[in-house]
C-alpha positions in Angstrom: 37.2 20.6 -38.2 37.2 20.3 -42.4 36.0 24.0 -42.8 39.2 25.2 -40.8 41.6 23.3 -43.2 39.9 24.3 -45.9 40.3 28.0 -44.9 44.4 27.6 -44.3 44.9 25.9 -47.6 42.7 28.8 -49.7 44.9 31.2 -47.5 48.0 29.4 -48.5 47.1 29.5 -52.5 46.2 32.9 -52.3 49.5 33.9 -50.6 51.3 31.7 -53.1 49.9 33.4 -56.0 50.4 36.8 -54.5 54.2 35.9 -53.9 54.7 34.6 -57.4 53.6 38.3 -58.7 56.3 40.0 -56.6 59.7 38.7 -58.1 58.5 39.8 -61.8 57.3 43.3 -60.3 60.8 43.3 -58.1 62.5 42.6 -61.4 60.9 45.0 -63.7 61.6 47.9 -61.0 65.0 47.0 -60.8 65.8 47.4 -64.7 64.0 50.6 -64.6 66.3 51.9 -61.8 69.5 50.7 -63.8 68.1 52.4 -67.1 67.4 55.7 -64.8 71.0 55.5 -63.4 72.6 55.0 -66.9 70.6 58.3 -67.9 71.5 60.0 -64.9 67.6 60.3 -63.8 68.5 59.7 -60.3 65.3 60.9 -59.0 63.4 58.5 -60.9 65.6 55.9 -59.8 65.1 56.8 -56.4 61.2 56.7 -56.7 61.6 53.3 -58.3 63.9 52.1 -55.6 61.3 53.4 -52.8 58.4 51.5 -54.6 60.8 48.3 -54.6 61.3 48.6 -51.1 57.5 49.3 -50.2 56.8 46.2 -52.2 59.2 44.0 -50.3 57.7 45.5 -46.9 54.3 44.6 -48.1 55.4 41.1 -49.1 56.9 40.7 -45.6 53.8 41.8 -43.7 51.6 39.9 -45.7 53.8 36.8 -45.0 53.9 37.4 -41.4 50.3 38.0 -41.4 49.7 34.7 -43.3 52.0 33.0 -40.9 50.0 34.5 -37.9 46.5 33.2 -39.3 47.9 29.9 -40.1 49.1 29.5 -36.5 45.9 30.9 -35.2 43.8 28.3 -37.4 46.1 25.4 -36.2 45.4 26.6 -32.9 41.7 26.5 -33.1 41.8 23.2 -35.0 43.8 22.0 -32.3 41.2 23.0 -29.9 38.5 21.6 -31.6 40.2 18.2 -32.1 40.6 18.3 -28.4 36.9 19.4 -27.8 36.0 16.7 -30.3 37.8 14.0 -28.4 36.5 15.2 -24.9 33.2 14.8 -26.4 33.7 11.5 -28.1 35.1 10.4 -24.7 32.0 11.5 -22.6 29.9 10.1 -25.5 31.5 6.5 -25.0 31.2 6.8 -21.2 27.5 7.5 -21.7 27.1 4.9 -23.9 28.8 2.4 -21.7 26.5 3.4 -18.7 23.6 2.9 -20.8 24.8 -0.4 -21.9 25.2 -1.7 -18.3 22.2 -0.1 -17.1 20.2 -1.8 -19.9 21.9 -5.3 -19.1 20.6 -4.5 -15.5 17.1 -3.8 -16.4 17.3 -6.8 -19.1 18.3 -9.2 -16.6 15.5 -7.5 -13.9 12.7 -7.9 -16.6 13.8 -11.7 -17.2 13.8 -12.7 -13.9 10.3 -11.1 -13.5 9.0 -12.6 -16.4 10.6 -16.0 -14.8 8.6 -15.3 -11.7 5.5 -13.8 -13.4 5.5 -17.1 -15.4 5.7 -19.4 -12.3 2.9 -17.3 -10.6 0.8 -18.0 -13.7 1.5 -21.5 -13.7 0.7 -21.9 -9.9 -2.6 -19.7 -10.5 -3.5 -21.9 -13.4 -3.3 -24.7 -11.2 -5.2 -23.5 -8.3 -7.8 -22.3 -10.7 -8.1 -26.1 -12.0 -8.1 -27.1 -8.5 -10.8 -24.6 -7.5 -12.9 -25.3 -10.6 -12.6 -29.4 -9.6 -13.6 -28.2 -6.1 -16.4 -26.2 -7.5 -17.5 -29.2 -9.4 -17.3 -31.3 -6.5 -19.2 -28.8 -4.2 -21.9 -28.2 -7.0 -22.2 -32.0 -7.0 -22.6 -32.1 -3.1 -24.9 -29.4 -3.3 -27.3 -31.1 -5.8 -27.0 -34.5 -3.8 -27.7 -32.4 -0.6 -31.0 -30.6 -2.6 -32.2 -34.0 -3.4 -32.0 -35.3 -0.1 -33.4 -32.2 1.5 -36.3 -32.7 -0.8 -36.9 -36.2 -0.1 -36.7 -35.7 3.7 -39.3 -32.6 3.4 -41.5 -34.7 1.4 -41.2 -37.5 4.0 -41.5 -35.3 7.0 -44.6 -33.9 5.4 -46.5 -36.9 5.3 -46.1 -37.5 9.2 -47.4 -34.2 10.0 -50.0 -34.2 7.8 -51.2 -37.6 8.8 -51.4 -36.3 12.4 -53.2 -33.4 11.6 -55.7 -35.6 9.7 -56.0 -38.1 12.6 -56.7 -35.5 15.3 -59.2 -34.0 13.3 -61.0 -37.4 12.9 -60.6 -37.9 16.7 -62.4 -34.6 17.2 -65.2 -35.6 14.8 -65.7 -39.2 16.5 -68.4 -39.3 18.9 -66.3 -40.0 21.8 -64.6 -36.9 21.7 -67.3 -35.2 24.0 -66.6 -38.0 26.7 -62.6 -36.9 26.8 -62.0 -35.1 30.0 -60.8 -31.2 29.6 -56.9 -32.0 29.8 -57.2 -35.0 27.5 -58.9 -32.6 24.9 -56.0 -29.9 25.6 -53.5 -32.7 25.1 -55.1 -33.3 21.8 -55.0 -29.7 21.1 -51.4 -29.6 21.9 -50.5 -32.4 19.5 -52.4 -30.4 16.6 -50.4 -27.2 17.5 -47.1 -29.2 17.3 -48.1 -30.7 14.1 -49.0 -27.6 12.7 -45.9 -25.8 13.8 -43.7 -28.7 12.6 -45.2 -28.4 9.2 -44.6 -24.6 9.1 -41.2 -24.7 10.6 -40.4 -27.5 7.9 -41.8 -25.3 5.1 -39.7 -22.2 6.3 -36.6 -24.4 5.9 -37.7 -25.1 2.6 -38.1 -21.4 2.0 -34.8 -20.4 3.3 -33.1 -23.2 1.1 -34.9 -21.8 -2.2 -35.1 -18.3 -1.4 -33.0 -17.4 -4.2 -34.5 -19.7 -6.5 -37.9 -18.0 -5.4 -36.5 -14.6 -6.8 -34.9 -15.9 -9.8 -37.9 -18.0 -10.9 -41.0 -15.5 -10.4 -43.8 -17.6 -11.9 -46.5 -15.2 -12.9 -50.0 -16.2 -13.6 -53.5 -14.8 -13.3 -55.4 -16.0 -10.1 -58.5 -14.8 -7.7 -56.8 -13.7 -4.5 -59.8 -13.9 -2.6 -60.1 -17.5 -3.6 -56.8 -18.2 -2.5 -57.2 -16.8 0.8 -60.3 -18.7 1.4 -58.7 -22.1 0.5 -55.4 -21.1 3.0 -58.0 -20.1 5.7 -59.5 -23.7 5.8 -56.2 -25.3 6.6 -55.7 -22.7 9.4 -58.9 -22.8 11.0 -58.4 -26.0 12.7 -55.2 -24.7 14.1 -57.1 -21.6 15.3 -59.5 -23.7 16.8 -57.1 -25.8 18.7 -56.4 -22.6 20.7 -60.2 -21.5 20.7 -59.2 -18.3 18.3 -61.5 -17.1 15.8 -60.4 -15.7 12.4 -62.6 -12.8 11.0 -62.4 -12.2 7.4 -63.0 -8.5 5.9 -62.3 -7.8 2.1 -64.0 -5.0 0.0 -64.6 -7.2 -3.3 -65.8 -10.8 -3.9 -63.2 -11.1 -6.7 -59.7 -9.7 -6.7 -57.5 -10.7 -9.8 -53.9 -10.8 -9.7 -50.9 -11.3 -12.1 -48.5 -12.3 -10.1 -46.7 -15.9 -8.4 -49.5 -17.3 -6.7 -47.4 -19.8 -4.4 -45.1 -16.7 -2.8 -48.4 -14.9 -2.1 -49.8 -18.1 -0.7 -46.7 -18.3 1.6 -46.6 -14.6 2.7 -50.2 -14.9 4.0 -49.7 -18.4 5.5 -46.7 -16.8 7.3 -48.5 -13.8 8.6 -51.3 -16.1 9.5 -49.2 -18.9 11.7 -47.5 -16.0 13.6 -50.9 -14.4 14.3 -52.3 -17.7 15.8 -48.9 -18.5 17.5 -48.8 -15.4 19.6 -52.3 -14.9 20.1 -53.9 -16.1 23.4 -56.7 -18.5 23.6 -60.4 -16.9 23.2 -58.8 -14.4 21.0 -59.7 -12.9 17.8 -57.2 -12.6 14.4 -58.7 -10.2 11.6 -57.6 -11.0 8.1 -58.3 -7.9 5.7 -58.2 -8.1 2.0 -58.4 -4.9 -0.1 -58.3 -4.0 -3.5 -56.8 -0.4 -3.6 -56.0 0.5 -7.3 -52.7 -0.8 -8.5 -52.3 -2.6 -5.4 -53.5 -5.2 -3.1 -53.4 -4.6 0.7 -53.2 -7.8 2.9 -53.6 -7.2 6.7 -53.3 -9.4 9.4 -54.1 -8.1 13.0 -54.2 -9.9 16.2 -55.1 -9.3 20.0 -51.8 -10.4 21.3 -49.4 -8.9 23.5 -48.0 -6.5 21.0 -44.2 -5.8 20.3 -42.3 -3.5 22.1 -40.1 -0.2 20.1 -36.9 -2.7 20.5 -38.3 -5.5 19.0 -40.0 -3.8 16.2 -36.8 -2.2 15.0 -34.9 -5.5 14.5 -38.3 -7.6 13.6 -37.1 -8.3 10.1 -33.5 -8.8 11.0 -31.7 -12.3 11.4 -30.7 -13.0 15.0 -30.5 -15.7 17.5 -33.8 -17.6 18.4 -35.6 -16.5 21.3 -34.2 -13.1 20.9 -38.0 -11.2 21.1 -39.3 -10.5 24.2 -42.9 -12.1 23.2 -43.2 -15.9 23.2 -45.6 -18.3 21.5 -48.8 -18.8 23.8 -48.8 -22.4 22.7 -46.5 -25.3 22.7 -45.3 -24.0 19.5 -41.4 -23.3 18.6 -40.4 -20.0 17.8 -37.0 -20.2 15.6 -37.6 -16.4 14.5 -37.2 -17.1 10.5 -40.9 -16.5 9.8 -41.1 -12.7 9.1 -37.6 -12.8 7.7 -38.7 -15.0 5.0 -42.0 -12.9 4.6 -40.0 -9.8 4.0 -37.7 -11.3 1.5 -40.8 -13.0 -0.4 -42.6 -9.6 -0.5 -39.5 -7.6 -2.0 -39.2 -10.4 -4.5 -42.6 -9.4 -5.8 -41.7 -5.6 -5.4 -43.8 -5.1 -2.8 -43.5 -3.7 1.1 -44.4 -4.9 4.6 -44.7 -2.8 7.6 -45.7 -3.5 11.3 -47.7 -1.4 13.5 -47.9 -2.5 17.2 -47.8 -1.3 20.7 -47.3 -3.4 23.9 -50.3 -4.8 25.2 -52.4 -3.5 22.1 -52.2 -6.3 19.6 -49.9 -6.2 16.3 -50.8 -5.7 12.6 -48.9 -6.5 9.6 -49.7 -4.6 6.7 -48.5 -6.1 2.9 -48.8 -4.1 0.0 -48.3 -5.8 -3.5 -48.5 -4.8 -7.0 -51.6 -6.5 -8.7 -49.5 -6.6 -12.0 -45.9 -8.0 -11.5 -44.9 -7.4 -14.8 -46.6 -3.7 -15.2 -44.5 -2.9 -11.7 -41.2 -4.2 -13.3 -41.8 -2.1 -16.2 -42.5 1.1 -14.2 -39.3 0.4 -12.3 -37.2 0.2 -15.4 -38.6 3.4 -16.7 -38.1 5.2 -13.3 -34.3 3.9 -13.4 -33.9 5.2 -17.2 -35.5 8.6 -16.3 
């Protein structure tokens, strides 16, 4: 708005200066006219009179033009003021709406903040309760493990004593004088004791399977010597069912760098299954092969074989008694052994497979790396490649 006011003021000053020069010019012309009339120079007097009239007309026109321009400037100024007023009102309305919306948002944020603080407090309280509960569960778990260890130890002793007593009874001179039925009863007692001992070990393995995987204890040992020692404890079990265990190996010594306890448990589980599901007067073949960076362990029996449907779910957890084949003696069949065996094999980065047909016996083949640490290193390099 200020430029328009400055323009009007400048125009007024110019017009005032111009108007001040007009009276002086008019007075001069009037004097010249009078002098010309006195000298009777009428033409000159007329010329000056016309000039004076022209000056008066120009003054009048200038006045009108100045007045018109001033009116237009005033109108523009009024329009500008009205537009400015409208814009100011609109701006105030916008600011008012913005302020109202801001207050609503602020109130909503404060409400959300209070709700979040309440939820945070509830979560912290729940977290503290959960921590206390976890501590309690951890204490209960430790207590349970301690009780399980003591119970396992206490249960092993009776089973081992039964097995030892049966062995002594079979070595006694009066054993040969027993009737066939009495001898069968003694053999059944031995089978039940061996089966109970194996089932107890399976329960321990299930409880500690994750511990086995996390705490691999690598040592150097002769797997041939380990197998021979293990077979001594299973021959009585096989003898009770009048079975014969045949050993095959391609070397007299096979050195491994692995966890001997887990290797022992794998072979024991396969032997236990072979004896359990094989009929009387049959043979069980155990093969131990040094094959480059691997040790191959095979356990083959002359049992009834495994149907295709059972082979597909052989290493999967399920209900006891879900398989078609049943033990040939008085043994139980909880269905945990092969599942545990597979997990132990995988813990040592090995593999296990089964070859079987109904009526043709069963062969389990386990491949284990001879050097556990070297196998771990190879797997890491393959993952990074």
